[in-house]
Short mmCIF file of the C-alpha atoms (twelve columns), coordinates in Angstrom:
data_MODEL
# 
_entry.id   MODEL 
# 
loop_
_atom_site.group_PDB 
_atom_site.id 
_atom_site.type_symbol 
_atom_site.label_atom_id 
_atom_site.label_alt_id 
_atom_site.label_comp_id 
_atom_site.label_asym_id 
_atom_site.label_seq_id 
_atom_site.Cartn_x 
_atom_site.Cartn_y 
_atom_site.Cartn_z 
_atom_site.pdbx_PDB_model_num 
ATOM 1   C CA . MET A 1   -13.680 17.360  8.429   1 
ATOM 2   C CA . THR A 2   -15.464 18.430  5.291   1 
ATOM 3   C CA . GLY A 3   -17.888 16.263  3.356   1 
ATOM 4   C CA . LEU A 4   -15.548 15.631  0.442   1 
ATOM 5   C CA . LYS A 5   -16.087 12.607  -1.732  1 
ATOM 6   C CA . LYS A 6   -13.262 10.066  -1.648  1 
ATOM 7   C CA . ARG A 7   -12.106 10.980  -5.154  1 
ATOM 8   C CA . ASP A 8   -11.951 14.675  -4.206  1 
ATOM 9   C CA . PHE A 9   -9.156  14.154  -1.662  1 
ATOM 10  C CA . LYS A 10  -6.384  16.723  -1.773  1 
ATOM 11  C CA . PHE A 11  -3.190  16.659  0.244   1 
ATOM 12  C CA . ASP A 12  -3.109  19.602  2.604   1 
ATOM 13  C CA . LYS A 13  -1.798  20.737  5.997   1 
ATOM 14  C CA . ASN A 14  -3.918  18.072  7.730   1 
ATOM 15  C CA . SER A 15  -2.548  15.219  5.652   1 
ATOM 16  C CA . ASP A 16  0.952   16.667  6.058   1 
ATOM 17  C CA . LYS A 17  0.512   16.547  9.847   1 
ATOM 18  C CA . LEU A 18  -0.561  12.902  9.586   1 
ATOM 19  C CA . PHE A 19  2.549   12.093  7.546   1 
ATOM 20  C CA . GLU A 20  4.718   13.963  10.053  1 
ATOM 21  C CA . ALA A 21  3.152   11.836  12.801  1 
ATOM 22  C CA . ILE A 22  3.953   8.660   10.849  1 
ATOM 23  C CA . LEU A 23  7.518   9.823   10.249  1 
ATOM 24  C CA . SER A 24  7.907   10.412  13.999  1 
ATOM 25  C CA . LEU A 25  7.351   6.714   14.764  1 
ATOM 26  C CA . LYS A 26  10.614  5.061   15.749  1 
ATOM 27  C CA . ASN A 27  10.002  1.320   15.361  1 
ATOM 28  C CA . ILE A 28  7.545   -1.358  14.278  1 
ATOM 29  C CA . LYS A 29  5.934   -1.576  17.722  1 
ATOM 30  C CA . GLU A 30  5.181   2.160   17.682  1 
ATOM 31  C CA . CYS A 31  3.733   1.762   14.172  1 
ATOM 32  C CA . GLU A 32  1.541   -1.110  15.358  1 
ATOM 33  C CA . LEU A 33  0.224   0.992   18.244  1 
ATOM 34  C CA . PHE A 34  -0.465  4.056   16.115  1 
ATOM 35  C CA . PHE A 35  -2.004  2.303   13.122  1 
ATOM 36  C CA . ARG A 36  -4.187  0.104   15.319  1 
ATOM 37  C CA . ASP A 37  -5.584  3.227   16.983  1 
ATOM 38  C CA . ILE A 38  -6.047  5.283   13.821  1 
ATOM 39  C CA . MET A 39  -7.413  2.568   11.509  1 
ATOM 40  C CA . THR A 40  -10.147 -0.024  11.735  1 
ATOM 41  C CA . ILE A 41  -9.175  -3.679  11.523  1 
ATOM 42  C CA . SER A 42  -10.676 -3.768  8.006   1 
ATOM 43  C CA . GLU A 43  -8.625  -0.757  6.895   1 
ATOM 44  C CA . LEU A 44  -5.460  -2.212  8.381   1 
ATOM 45  C CA . GLN A 45  -6.122  -5.559  6.728   1 
ATOM 46  C CA . ALA A 46  -6.811  -3.916  3.354   1 
ATOM 47  C CA . ILE A 47  -3.642  -1.818  3.378   1 
ATOM 48  C CA . THR A 48  -1.558  -4.803  4.524   1 
ATOM 49  C CA . GLU A 49  -3.035  -6.972  1.759   1 
ATOM 50  C CA . ARG A 50  -2.269  -4.297  -0.841  1 
ATOM 51  C CA . PHE A 51  1.329   -4.068  0.256   1 
ATOM 52  C CA . THR A 52  1.685   -7.863  0.323   1 
ATOM 53  C CA . VAL A 53  0.364   -7.995  -3.248  1 
ATOM 54  C CA . ALA A 54  2.743   -5.198  -4.267  1 
ATOM 55  C CA . GLN A 55  5.680   -7.166  -2.844  1 
ATOM 56  C CA . ASP A 56  4.594   -10.291 -4.736  1 
ATOM 57  C CA . LEU A 57  4.209   -8.324  -7.963  1 
ATOM 58  C CA . ASN A 58  7.588   -6.664  -7.457  1 
ATOM 59  C CA . GLU A 59  9.207   -10.057 -6.945  1 
ATOM 60  C CA . GLY A 60  7.755   -11.125 -10.298 1 
ATOM 61  C CA . LYS A 61  7.633   -14.863 -9.561  1 
ATOM 62  C CA . LYS A 62  3.874   -15.413 -9.180  1 
ATOM 63  C CA . THR A 63  0.911   -15.073 -11.498 1 
ATOM 64  C CA . TYR A 64  -2.027  -12.892 -10.527 1 
ATOM 65  C CA . ARG A 65  -4.064  -16.041 -9.966  1 
ATOM 66  C CA . LYS A 66  -1.442  -17.486 -7.591  1 
ATOM 67  C CA . ILE A 67  -1.242  -14.204 -5.665  1 
ATOM 68  C CA . SER A 68  -5.045  -14.171 -5.436  1 
ATOM 69  C CA . GLU A 69  -5.118  -17.751 -4.141  1 
ATOM 70  C CA . GLU A 70  -2.483  -17.002 -1.502  1 
ATOM 71  C CA . THR A 71  -3.798  -13.635 -0.332  1 
ATOM 72  C CA . GLY A 72  -7.540  -13.792 -0.985  1 
ATOM 73  C CA . VAL A 73  -7.266  -10.534 -2.935  1 
ATOM 74  C CA . SER A 74  -9.268  -10.499 -6.174  1 
ATOM 75  C CA . THR A 75  -7.431  -10.537 -9.492  1 
ATOM 76  C CA . ALA A 76  -9.176  -7.236  -10.302 1 
ATOM 77  C CA . THR A 77  -7.580  -5.619  -7.231  1 
ATOM 78  C CA . ILE A 78  -4.222  -7.200  -8.085  1 
ATOM 79  C CA . THR A 79  -4.507  -5.705  -11.575 1 
ATOM 80  C CA . ARG A 80  -5.230  -2.278  -10.065 1 
ATOM 81  C CA . ILE A 81  -2.218  -2.557  -7.753  1 
ATOM 82  C CA . ALA A 82  -0.008  -3.575  -10.688 1 
ATOM 83  C CA . ASN A 83  -1.297  -0.540  -12.575 1 
ATOM 84  C CA . TRP A 84  -0.545  1.741   -9.610  1 
ATOM 85  C CA . ILE A 85  2.973   0.301   -9.413  1 
ATOM 86  C CA . GLU A 86  3.594   0.919   -13.116 1 
ATOM 87  C CA . ASN A 87  1.565   4.095   -13.719 1 
ATOM 88  C CA . GLY A 88  0.875   5.651   -10.322 1 
ATOM 89  C CA . LYS A 89  2.652   8.487   -8.567  1 
ATOM 90  C CA . GLY A 90  5.723   6.351   -7.883  1 
ATOM 91  C CA . GLY A 91  5.088   5.669   -4.199  1 
ATOM 92  C CA . TYR A 92  4.954   1.897   -4.503  1 
ATOM 93  C CA . LYS A 93  8.155   1.824   -6.579  1 
ATOM 94  C CA . LEU A 94  9.918   4.159   -4.156  1 
ATOM 95  C CA . VAL A 95  9.159   2.014   -1.115  1 
ATOM 96  C CA . LEU A 96  9.668   -1.345  -2.843  1 
ATOM 97  C CA . ASN A 97  13.035  -0.215  -4.191  1 
ATOM 98  C CA . ARG A 98  14.145  1.019   -0.777  1 
ATOM 99  C CA . LEU A 99  13.100  -2.188  0.943   1 
ATOM 100 C CA . PHE A 100 13.983  -4.784  -1.683  1 
ATOM 101 C CA . GLY A 101 16.272  -3.204  -4.259  1 
ATOM 102 C CA . ALA A 102 15.572  -2.602  -7.940  1 
ATOM 103 C CA . HIS A 103 12.055  -3.133  -9.263  1 
ATOM 104 C CA . HIS A 104 11.628  -6.499  -10.926 1 
ATOM 105 C CA . HIS A 105 8.445   -6.768  -12.978 1 
ATOM 106 C CA . THR A 106 4.794   -7.687  -12.795 1 
ATOM 107 C CA . ASN A 107 3.236   -10.869 -14.160 1 
ATOM 108 C CA . THR A 108 -0.170  -11.255 -15.705 1 
# 
């Protein structure tokens, strides 16, 4: 691995191989096994929290403060996730729409 800074990340053949590995997983149990091996507990917790927040924001029924109280995620992080949902590359919207149907809205 090179000594790239986090913000310098570029998708390449190595990241493509990782995504191919993820796409090869056949069920939740296989995902649990793989992600537990490849990620630290902290990384797994962080990514799970982000996706939980994204689901809550997509549902549109809770305020940022309520989401923060329920998840322990700061309102600043919730705001960033809401921004990624609305202005990011479209990955959150893609997955949320596939899992839960049409995008609802985010609350402030």
